[in-house]
C-alpha positions in Angstrom: 75.8 112.5 143.3 79.2 111.7 141.6 80.9 114.4 143.9 79.3 113.0 147.0 80.7 109.5 145.9 84.1 110.9 145.4 83.8 112.6 148.7 83.1 109.4 150.6 85.5 107.4 148.4 82.9 105.2 146.7 83.2 106.2 142.9 85.3 103.3 141.6 85.7 99.8 142.8 88.9 97.9 141.8 89.7 94.2 142.3 93.4 92.6 141.8 93.3 89.3 139.7 96.1 86.9 140.6 97.8 85.5 137.4 97.9 82.0 139.2 95.4 79.4 140.2 94.8 78.4 143.9 97.3 75.5 144.4 94.7 73.5 146.7 91.6 74.1 144.7 92.9 74.4 141.1 90.5 77.4 140.6 91.0 81.1 140.2 92.1 82.8 143.4 89.6 85.2 145.1 90.2 88.8 144.0 91.2 91.5 146.3 88.7 94.4 146.4 89.1 98.0 147.3 87.5 101.4 146.7 89.4 104.2 145.0 89.3 107.7 146.4 90.0 110.8 144.5 93.4 112.6 145.3 94.0 115.0 142.5 92.2 116.9 139.8 94.6 118.8 137.3 93.7 121.4 134.9 93.6 119.1 131.9 90.6 117.3 133.6 92.8 114.4 134.5 91.6 113.1 137.9 93.9 110.6 139.9 92.3 108.0 142.3 94.1 105.8 144.8 93.1 102.6 146.4 95.1 100.5 149.1 95.1 96.8 149.1 96.1 94.2 151.6 97.6 91.6 149.6 98.2 88.2 151.3 101.3 86.3 151.0 101.2 83.7 148.0 98.8 85.9 146.0 101.1 85.8 143.0 101.7 88.4 140.4 98.9 90.8 139.5 97.7 89.6 136.0 94.8 91.9 135.7 92.6 94.5 137.4 88.7 94.5 137.5 87.3 98.1 137.4 83.6 99.1 138.1 82.7 102.7 137.5 80.3 103.6 140.5 79.7 107.1 139.0 76.3 108.1 137.5 78.0 108.8 134.2 80.8 107.3 132.1 84.4 107.8 132.7 87.5 107.4 130.7 90.1 105.3 132.3 93.8 106.1 131.1 95.7 103.7 133.1 96.2 101.9 136.5 99.5 102.0 138.2 100.1 99.1 140.6 102.7 99.9 143.4 103.9 97.3 145.6 105.1 97.9 149.3 108.7 97.4 148.0 108.4 100.3 145.6 108.1 98.3 142.4 105.5 99.5 140.0 103.7 98.3 136.9 101.4 100.3 134.8 98.5 98.8 133.1 97.3 100.8 130.0 93.6 100.9 129.7 92.6 103.8 127.3 88.9 102.7 127.6 85.6 104.3 128.3 83.7 102.8 131.3 79.9 103.0 131.5 78.2 103.3 134.9 78.2 100.0 136.7 74.7 99.3 135.4 76.3 99.0 132.0 79.2 96.8 131.5 79.6 96.0 135.2 83.2 95.1 136.0 85.8 95.5 133.0 89.0 93.5 133.1 92.2 95.2 132.0 95.2 92.8 131.6 98.7 93.6 132.6 100.6 94.8 129.7 102.8 91.7 129.0 101.0 90.1 125.8 100.6 86.2 125.7 99.7 84.0 123.0 96.5 81.9 124.0 98.5 78.8 124.7 100.8 80.8 127.1 98.1 82.7 129.0 98.9 82.3 132.9 96.4 79.9 134.3 94.8 82.4 136.5 93.7 84.7 133.6 92.5 82.2 131.0 88.8 82.4 132.2 89.0 86.2 132.0 90.6 86.1 128.7 87.8 84.0 127.1 85.0 85.9 128.8 86.2 89.2 127.8 86.1 88.1 124.2 82.7 86.7 124.7 81.5 89.9 125.9 82.9 91.8 122.8 81.1 89.3 120.4 77.6 89.9 121.9 74.8 87.7 120.9 73.9 89.2 117.7 70.6 90.5 118.9 69.2 93.9 120.0 69.8 97.5 119.2 73.2 98.6 120.2 73.3 101.4 122.8 76.0 104.1 122.6 77.8 102.8 125.8 78.1 99.2 124.3 81.4 97.5 123.7 80.1 94.8 121.1 81.6 94.2 117.6 79.3 92.3 115.3 78.8 92.2 111.4 76.0 93.6 109.1 75.5 94.3 105.5 75.4 97.8 104.0 71.6 98.1 104.2 71.5 101.7 105.6 72.4 103.8 102.8 69.0 104.6 101.4 66.3 106.9 103.0 63.4 105.1 101.7 61.3 105.9 104.7 61.4 109.6 103.9 61.5 109.6 100.1 60.2 106.3 99.0 61.5 104.7 95.9 63.7 107.7 95.1 65.5 107.3 98.4 65.8 103.5 98.4 69.2 102.0 97.7 70.2 98.5 97.1 71.7 96.3 99.9 75.3 95.9 99.5 76.9 92.7 100.6 75.3 89.1 101.1 74.1 88.8 97.6 75.7 87.9 94.0 74.6 91.3 92.2 76.2 93.5 94.7 78.9 91.8 96.8 80.6 94.0 99.5 82.7 94.0 102.8 80.7 93.9 106.1 80.2 96.9 108.4 79.7 97.1 112.1 76.1 95.9 113.1 73.9 98.5 115.0 70.7 96.7 115.5 68.6 99.6 114.6 65.1 98.5 113.3 64.2 97.5 109.8 62.5 99.9 107.5 58.7 99.3 107.2 58.7 100.2 103.6 61.9 98.3 102.7 62.3 95.3 105.1 65.6 94.6 103.7 67.0 97.9 104.8 67.8 99.5 108.2 66.3 102.8 109.3 68.7 105.6 109.6 67.3 107.3 112.8 69.7 108.7 115.3 73.5 108.6 115.7 75.2 105.6 114.0 76.5 103.1 116.7 80.1 102.4 116.9 81.6 100.5 120.0 82.3 103.2 122.6 86.1 102.8 122.5 85.9 103.5 118.7 84.6 107.0 119.3 86.7 110.2 118.7 88.6 111.6 121.6 87.2 114.9 122.9 90.1 116.7 121.1 89.5 115.0 117.9 85.8 115.6 118.2 86.1 119.3 118.9 88.5 119.9 116.1 86.4 117.7 113.5 83.2 119.5 114.5 84.5 123.1 114.3 86.4 122.3 111.0 83.3 120.7 109.5 81.0 123.6 110.6 83.5 126.1 109.1 83.8 124.0 105.8 79.9 123.9 105.5 80.0 127.7 106.0 82.7 127.8 103.3 80.3 125.8 101.0 77.2 127.9 102.0 78.6 131.5 101.6 79.2 131.5 97.7 75.6 130.1 97.2 74.1 132.7 99.5 76.1 135.6 98.2 75.1 134.8 94.6 71.6 134.5 95.6 71.4 131.2 94.0 67.8 130.0 93.1 69.1 127.3 90.9 71.5 124.9 92.5 72.8 123.8 89.1 73.9 127.2 88.1 77.7 127.1 87.0 80.4 129.8 87.6 79.8 132.8 85.4 83.5 133.3 84.6 87.0 131.9 85.7 87.4 135.1 87.5 84.8 134.4 89.8 86.3 131.0 90.7 89.6 132.7 91.3 87.9 135.1 93.7 87.1 132.3 96.0 90.8 132.2 96.9 91.9 135.8 96.2 89.4 138.2 97.7 87.3 136.0 99.8 83.4 136.4 100.1 81.7 138.6 102.6 79.9 136.9 105.4 76.1 136.8 105.0 73.9 138.1 107.6 72.7 135.3 109.9 69.1 135.5 108.5 70.5 135.0 105.0 72.0 131.6 105.8 68.7 129.7 105.9 69.1 126.2 107.2 72.6 127.1 108.5 71.4 129.8 110.8 70.2 127.5 113.6 73.3 125.5 113.3 76.2 128.0 113.3 75.1 131.2 115.2 78.2 130.9 117.7 80.4 130.1 114.8 79.3 133.0 112.9 79.7 135.5 115.8 83.3 133.9 116.2 84.1 134.6 112.7 82.8 138.0 112.7 84.8 139.1 115.7 87.9 137.6 114.4 90.6 139.1 112.3 89.0 138.4 109.1 86.0 140.4 109.9 83.0 139.6 107.6 85.4 137.9 105.2 85.6 134.2 104.6 88.6 132.8 102.6 89.3 129.5 101.0 92.9 128.7 101.5 94.7 128.6 98.1 95.5 125.0 97.4 99.0 124.0 97.0 98.8 123.5 93.2 97.4 127.0 92.7 100.0 128.5 94.9 102.7 127.0 92.7 101.1 127.4 89.3 97.6 129.0 88.8 97.5 127.6 85.2 99.0 124.1 85.8 95.6 122.5 85.3 95.5 123.6 81.6 98.8 121.6 80.8 98.8 118.1 79.3 102.0 117.6 81.2 100.5 118.2 84.7 97.6 116.0 83.8 100.1 113.3 83.1 102.3 114.0 86.1 99.5 113.7 88.5 98.8 110.1 87.6 102.2 109.4 89.2 102.4 112.0 91.9 98.8 113.0 92.5 96.0 111.6 94.7 95.1 108.6 92.6 98.4 107.0 91.7 96.8 103.7 91.8 94.9 104.1 88.4 97.7 104.3 85.9 98.8 100.9 84.3 101.1 99.6 81.6 99.5 98.9 78.0 100.6 95.2 77.7 98.6 94.6 74.5 97.6 96.4 71.5 95.0 97.0 70.2 92.9 97.8 73.3 89.9 95.6 73.9 87.0 95.6 76.3 86.1 92.5 78.1 82.3 93.5 78.0 79.9 91.7 75.8 80.0 93.4 72.4 76.3 92.2 71.6 75.3 94.6 74.5 77.8 97.4 74.6 79.1 97.6 71.0 82.4 96.7 69.3 85.1 95.6 71.9 88.1 96.9 70.2 89.1 100.5 70.9 89.0 103.2 68.3 92.5 104.3 69.3 94.7 103.1 66.3 98.1 102.6 65.8 98.4 105.1 63.3 97.1 107.8 65.4 99.4 107.0 68.4 102.3 106.8 66.0 101.6 110.3 64.8 101.3 111.5 68.2 104.7 110.0 69.1 106.1 111.9 66.1 106.7 108.7 64.4 109.6 107.9 66.7 108.7 104.3 66.9 105.8 102.0 66.1 103.2 101.1 68.6 104.4 97.5 68.6 107.8 98.9 69.6 106.3 101.1 72.3 104.4 98.3 73.8 107.5 95.9 73.8 109.8 98.6 75.3 107.1 99.4 78.1 106.5 102.9 76.8 102.8 103.1 76.6 100.7 103.5 79.8 96.9 104.1 80.2 94.0 105.2 82.5 91.3 102.8 81.7 87.9 103.7 82.9 86.1 102.0 80.2 84.7 98.6 81.4 84.1 100.0 85.0 81.8 102.7 83.9 80.5 101.7 80.5 77.7 99.5 81.9 76.3 102.5 83.9 76.5 105.2 81.2 72.8 105.0 80.3 71.6 104.7 83.9 73.6 107.8 84.8 72.5 109.7 81.8 68.9 109.1 82.8 69.7 111.3 85.9 69.5 115.2 85.6 72.5 117.4 85.3 75.2 114.6 84.9 76.6 112.5 82.3 79.0 109.6 81.8 81.3 107.9 79.3 83.5 104.9 79.4 87.0 106.4 78.7 90.6 105.3 77.8 93.5 107.6 78.1 96.9 106.7 76.5 100.2 108.3 77.6 103.8 107.8 76.2 106.9 107.6 78.4 109.3 110.1 77.1 113.3 109.6 77.2 113.4 112.3 80.2 111.1 110.0 82.4 108.1 112.1 82.0 104.6 111.0 80.5 103.2 112.7 77.3 99.4 112.7 76.8 98.6 111.2 73.5 95.0 110.4 73.2 91.7 110.2 75.0 88.8 107.9 73.8 85.3 108.4 75.1 82.5 105.9 74.5 78.8 105.8 74.8 77.7 102.2 74.5 74.9 101.1 72.3 71.3 101.4 73.3 68.0 100.1 72.0 67.6 103.3 70.2 71.2 104.4 69.3 74.3 102.6 68.2 77.6 102.8 70.0 79.3 106.2 69.8 82.8 106.8 70.3 85.6 109.3 69.4 89.2 109.8 69.9 90.4 113.3 70.9 94.0 114.6 70.8 95.8 117.8 71.5 95.7 120.0 68.4 96.7 123.5 67.1 93.2 123.7 65.8 91.3 125.8 68.1 88.1 123.8 67.8 90.0 120.5 68.3 92.0 122.2 71.1 88.8 123.1 72.9 87.4 119.7 72.4 90.5 118.2 73.9 90.2 120.3 77.0 86.6 119.0 77.4 87.7 115.5 76.9 90.4 115.9 79.6 87.7 117.3 81.9 85.7 114.2 81.4 88.4 111.8 82.1 89.4 114.1 85.2 85.8 113.6 86.5 86.2 109.7 85.9 89.5 109.8 87.8 87.9 111.7 90.7 85.1 109.2 90.8 87.4 106.1 90.7 89.6 107.7 93.3 86.8 108.5 95.9 84.8 105.4 95.3 87.4 102.7 94.8 91.0 103.7 95.6 89.8 105.7 98.6 86.6 104.6 100.2 86.5 100.9 99.0 90.1 99.9 99.4 90.9 101.6 102.7 87.9 102.6 104.8 85.5 99.8 103.6 88.0 97.0 103.4 89.6 97.8 106.9 86.6 97.6 109.0 86.1 93.8 108.8 89.6 93.4 110.0 88.7 95.6 112.9 85.6 93.7 113.7 87.3 90.4 113.5 90.2 91.4 115.7 88.1 92.7 118.4 86.0 89.5 118.2 88.7 86.9 118.2 91.8 88.4 119.5 92.2 89.1 123.2 93.5 92.5 124.2 96.3 90.6 125.7 97.2 89.0 122.4 100.4 90.3 120.8 98.9 90.7 117.2 96.0 92.6 118.6 98.4 95.0 120.4 100.3 95.2 117.1 97.2 96.1 115.0 95.1 98.2 117.5 96.9 101.7 116.8 96.2 101.0 113.3 92.4 100.7 113.7 92.2 104.1 115.7 89.0 106.2 114.7 88.2 104.1 111.5 84.9 102.6 112.6 83.7 106.2 113.7 84.6 107.9 110.6 83.1 105.3 108.5 79.9 105.6 110.5 80.0 109.3 109.8 80.6 108.6 106.1 77.5 106.5 106.0 75.5 109.2 107.8 76.5 112.1 105.2 79.0 111.1 102.6 78.2 107.9 100.9 74.6 107.5 101.8 71.6 108.2 99.4 71.3 112.0 98.9 74.7 112.6 100.5 77.6 114.6 99.4 79.1 111.9 97.1 75.7 111.5 95.3 75.2 115.3 95.1 78.7 116.2 93.7 80.1 113.1 91.7 79.1 112.1 88.2 77.5 108.6 89.2 75.2 110.2 91.6 72.7 107.7 93.0 74.9 104.8 91.3 78.1 105.7 93.2 78.0 103.1 95.7 76.8 100.3 93.3 79.9 101.2 91.2 82.2 100.6 94.3 80.5 97.2 94.6 81.0 96.4 91.1 84.9 97.4 91.6 84.9 95.1 94.7 83.5 92.4 92.8 85.9 92.5 89.6 89.0 94.0 91.1 89.5 93.8 94.9 91.6 90.9 96.3 93.6 90.7 99.5 96.9 89.3 98.0 96.9 92.4 95.5 96.5 95.2 98.3 100.2 94.9 99.2 102.1 97.5 97.4 104.7 95.3 95.5 101.8 93.2 94.3 99.7 96.2 93.3 102.6 97.6 91.2 103.2 94.2 89.5 99.5 93.7 88.7 99.2 97.0 86.9 102.6 96.4 85.1 104.1 99.2 86.9 106.9 97.0 88.1 108.4 93.6 87.8 110.0 91.4 90.3 113.8 91.5 90.3 115.8 90.2 93.2 118.8 92.4 92.1 116.9 95.5 92.1 116.1 97.9 95.2 113.2 96.7 97.2 113.2 93.5 94.9 111.3 95.4 92.2 112.2 97.0 88.7 109.8 100.0 88.1 108.5 100.6 84.7 108.9 104.3 85.2 111.9 105.1 87.2 110.6 108.4 88.5 107.3 107.3 90.0 107.1 109.3 93.2 104.3 107.4 94.9 106.1 104.0 94.2 109.4 105.4 94.8 108.6 106.7 98.2 105.8 104.2 99.0 108.4 101.2 98.7 110.5 102.9 101.5 107.4 102.9 103.7 106.6 99.4 102.7 110.0 98.0 103.6 109.9 100.0 106.9 106.6 98.5 108.0 107.8 95.0 106.9 111.0 95.2 108.8 109.2 96.2 111.9 106.4 93.6 111.4 108.8 90.7 110.9 110.8 91.7 113.9 107.7 91.8 116.0 106.2 88.6 114.7 109.6 86.8 115.1 109.5 87.5 118.9 106.4 85.7 119.3 106.2 83.1 116.7 109.5 81.0 116.4 108.3 78.5 114.0 105.2 77.4 111.7 103.6 75.4 114.5 103.5 78.4 116.8 101.5 80.2 114.0 99.1 77.3 113.2 98.6 76.5 116.6 97.4 79.9 117.8 93.7 79.4 118.0 92.9 83.2 118.4 94.9 84.0 115.4 93.5 81.3 113.2 89.9 82.3 114.2 90.7 85.9 113.4 91.8 85.2 110.0 89.1 82.7 109.3 86.5 85.3 110.3 88.0 88.0 108.1 87.6 85.6 105.2 84.3 84.2 106.0 82.3 87.0 107.5 84.1 90.3 107.2 84.7 89.7 103.4 82.3 86.7 103.3 81.2 87.4 99.7 84.8 86.3 98.6 85.1 83.5 101.2 85.8 80.8 98.5 88.4 82.8 96.5 91.6 80.8 96.1 94.0 83.9 96.5 93.4 84.3 100.3 96.9 83.7 101.9 97.1 81.0 104.6 98.5 81.8 108.0 100.8 78.9 108.3 104.4 80.3 108.6 105.8 83.3 110.4 106.6 84.8 107.0 102.8 84.4 105.7 101.6 86.1 108.9 104.2 89.0 108.8 103.2 89.6 105.1 99.5 89.6 105.8 100.0 92.0 108.8 102.1 94.3 106.8 99.6 94.5 104.1 96.8 95.3 106.7 99.0 98.0 108.2 100.0 99.4 104.8 96.5 99.8 103.6 95.1 101.5 106.8 98.1 103.8 107.0 100.1 104.4 104.0 97.7 103.6 101.2 95.1 105.8 103.0 97.5 108.7 103.5 98.6 108.6 99.7 94.9 108.9 98.5 93.6 111.3 101.2 95.8 114.1 102.6 96.4 115.7 99.0 92.8 115.9 98.2 92.6 119.8 98.9 96.0 120.6 97.3 95.0 118.8 94.1 91.2 119.1 94.0 90.5 122.3 96.0 90.9 124.1 92.7 88.1 122.1 91.0 89.0 122.9 87.4 92.1 120.7 88.1 89.8 117.7 89.4 86.3 118.4 88.6 84.2 115.9 90.7 81.4 115.8 87.9 81.0 116.4 84.2 77.6 117.6 83.6 77.3 118.1 79.8 78.0 115.8 76.9 80.8 116.4 74.3 79.2 118.9 71.8 80.4 116.6 69.0 78.7 113.5 70.3 76.2 112.2 67.7 73.5 112.8 67.1 75.0 116.3 67.2 72.8 119.0 68.8 73.3 121.8 66.3 72.2 124.5 68.8 74.6 123.3 71.5 77.4 123.0 69.0 76.8 126.4 67.7 76.8 127.7 71.4 80.2 125.8 72.0 81.7 127.4 68.8 80.6 130.9 70.1 81.8 130.6 73.6 83.9 127.4 74.4 85.0 128.9 77.7 81.4 129.0 78.8 80.7 125.4 77.4 83.8 124.1 79.6 82.4 126.0 82.6 78.9 124.6 82.1 80.5 121.0 82.1 82.3 121.7 85.5 80.4 121.3 88.6 77.9 124.0 89.8 78.8 126.6 92.0 77.0 124.5 95.0 78.6 121.3 93.9 82.1 122.7 93.5 82.1 124.6 96.8 80.8 121.7 98.7 83.4 119.6 97.4 86.1 122.1 98.2 84.7 122.3 101.8 84.6 118.5 102.4 88.1 118.0 100.8 89.4 120.5 103.2 88.1 118.6 106.2 89.2 115.2 104.7 92.8 116.6 104.2 93.3 117.9 107.7 95.4 116.3 110.5 93.8 116.3 113.9 96.0 117.8 116.8 95.9 114.5 118.4 97.0 112.6 115.4 99.2 109.5 116.1 101.7 109.0 113.3 103.2 105.8 111.9 106.2 104.9 113.8 105.7 107.8 116.4 106.8 107.0 119.9 103.5 107.8 121.2 102.4 104.4 120.2 105.7 102.6 121.0 104.9 99.2 122.4 104.7 98.7 126.2 106.0 95.9 128.3 109.5 94.7 129.0 110.4 93.0 125.8 113.8 94.8 124.9 113.9 93.3 121.3 110.5 94.6 120.5 111.1 97.9 121.8 114.5 98.0 120.2 112.8 97.0 116.9 110.3 99.8 117.2 112.9 102.3 117.8 114.7 101.1 114.5 111.3 101.6 112.7 111.1 105.1 114.1 114.6 106.1 113.1 114.1 104.5 109.7 111.0 106.6 109.1 113.0 109.8 110.1 115.4 108.6 107.4 112.9 108.2 104.7 111.7 111.9 105.5 115.4 113.1 104.5 115.4 110.9 101.6 112.1 112.4 100.3 113.2 115.9 100.9 116.4 115.2 98.8 114.3 113.6 96.1 112.1 116.8 96.0 115.2 118.9 95.3 116.5 116.7 92.6 116.0 118.4 89.3 116.6 115.3 87.4 113.4 113.9 88.9 111.0 116.0 86.7 107.9 114.3 88.0 108.4 115.9 91.5 110.8 118.7 91.0 110.4 121.6 88.5 109.0 125.2 88.0 105.5 125.3 89.6 105.5 121.7 90.4 104.0 120.7 93.7 106.7 118.5 95.6 105.5 114.9 96.4 105.3 114.7 100.2 102.3 112.4 100.8 104.6 109.6 101.9 106.4 111.7 104.5 105.6 110.0 107.7 105.1 112.8 110.2 103.1 116.3 110.1 101.8 119.1 111.9 98.0 119.5 112.5 96.1 121.0 109.7 96.1 120.8 105.9 99.9 119.9 105.2 99.8 117.6 102.2 102.1 115.2 104.1 102.0 112.9 107.0 101.0 109.1 107.6 98.8 108.6 110.4 98.8 105.0 111.9 95.1 104.4 110.8 92.4 105.5 108.4 91.5 108.2 111.0 89.6 110.8 108.7 
């Protein structure tokens, strides 16, 4: 039927909308209608249609076009080119899915000149308001895949109580004091009969149609995911695992994952995968790697196979790894917990000045080291300690609160000094804690390695749940919802932000389906297991605040920098060679310069900001709806000047683009070899009191095996490796920060010139980073076996490259 409609020229109806009102009636002028007929169909499946219009004199400039899709199926509309009889042309960028006419009926696409609400041409004002009203919806009903409605809901769809009863239930995150949380997109799925507070998890998770992956992205993501699932399944099948908790029998077996590969199993041995991947299996069997499946060696393994054993690499990755947001300056000593000592035990740390001074070789006192800003730490004590006993009640996992202290040496590198592991008091046992240090004593040396593995598991959980998921994916979704509900698509700020929201809602929906949900990959493979998302809620409650998400503010909050107007970027870093901060500040300044130039083009004074009704409604809704559990916090910035607006927008773009890139695209390089970043620690320290005599003797007899038993199981490890491979990969259709594919449209020469400067500045940043990575004086990024720090290089090729800053949180 669609072919017939194309043949007779009745497959698409267009209407031209005048930007002017009728001078006589003061109302909108009648639109001019025409049907489009198909004129071309190229090899890339791009179809061209043409329509002819008889435009009367006095119609005025075309301000918008209405399009109705008369096909029986949806279509993707790239753009509409309006050509006048005199040969002048104007292209209206659409980039939107159109459902059949029975769906959204006629869609309006505005000409590409942006307008503030008060400057909207009179003939377009009604269309502007009506289109926003459609996108808000009415807050009722279950959303269909073709819908274009943006609305808020709580995270009440993480559990699977319908299938698993109480074991599958998860608390609702958001909308309550116990578990505050940002909001996600409302789907309208029916409530669970067993848990009326929660939503059922049937079917695909709704996101507005234009938030879906492109066909190219979808194909790449699907194939990559299937390959990675196969990667994870093969070792399990090959070792004929019955017990999913079985560890690796030796480090040799771990190395074989990268060196020799594993033979593809017969299809009948794949069990649950057999139905899902038969064509993929045949493809792989016929390929060049016949019957062999290889994990690519992560970058750190390629550089130095034994780097994970070295204290220096442990410390270096706090500055140039995938969680550079965790390290902070020690500002006071002794270290003290803020938790209630009556519940959790003594608040003061067991790390003493005498111990640290001995580890520093008595070169200075702790007081002197604190005063001279030479002591730094990873503090996972107060966040994890309240959950230790809950997590330990689960099987095959454990938890401690931890503090790790490092010393800044004269050559600018960090030296690992001490690790404190704490088990809080319980009704049956007192608090237990012990401080571990490196040692020439073999027993203490192996305990030190095990303590480091526990901290690495803590860091992996903090990274994935807080630094990565919460602070980028989760916190950004409310900005997307509010922007689409309150900012017209012809609003200049909407046009600025739109590239930085690409694919985020879809990847978040997929995360709720398989990654962060009850029984999902995070719960299966990370230490907190079923309490993982609760912990991210606790972090949101205690740690997240918008004004600290800007990179400079974050560095100052952690004591990693102090404001200094005379210093580069206006900040003096506590560690001069801090690769993430050094490169990140270059990116921050580039974004800031571009946004300031853009804002100044549309907002000449304070009144233009405060008087923008759509802008103020957007920011109000971000605070009171999207982040509604923190709506009364005093630190929210006010959009009352062009400067405050530019800073707020710079922060949003930084988080969506650069912050996410810094903590995402190095995941396989640093975590693909899991001994370097185990996602879970499964066994307690063998010296934890009361000491299990048999376990301690086993440790003394074979400490290598004890360490491997603490590591993730074979299933957990290969599953994490596979997922990190997917998450670290750039799609072929990636759009990068400052890339010319997202250069602003329209005829504003000042804006286009500012964007071109932005693009050139980012190219210059790449050259600066390349130079830094070859500078041997910068020991945290250059040296034998060291992975160069490239995560803040803006541009990349497709695949796992360890560099590249996409415009948005797109994976």
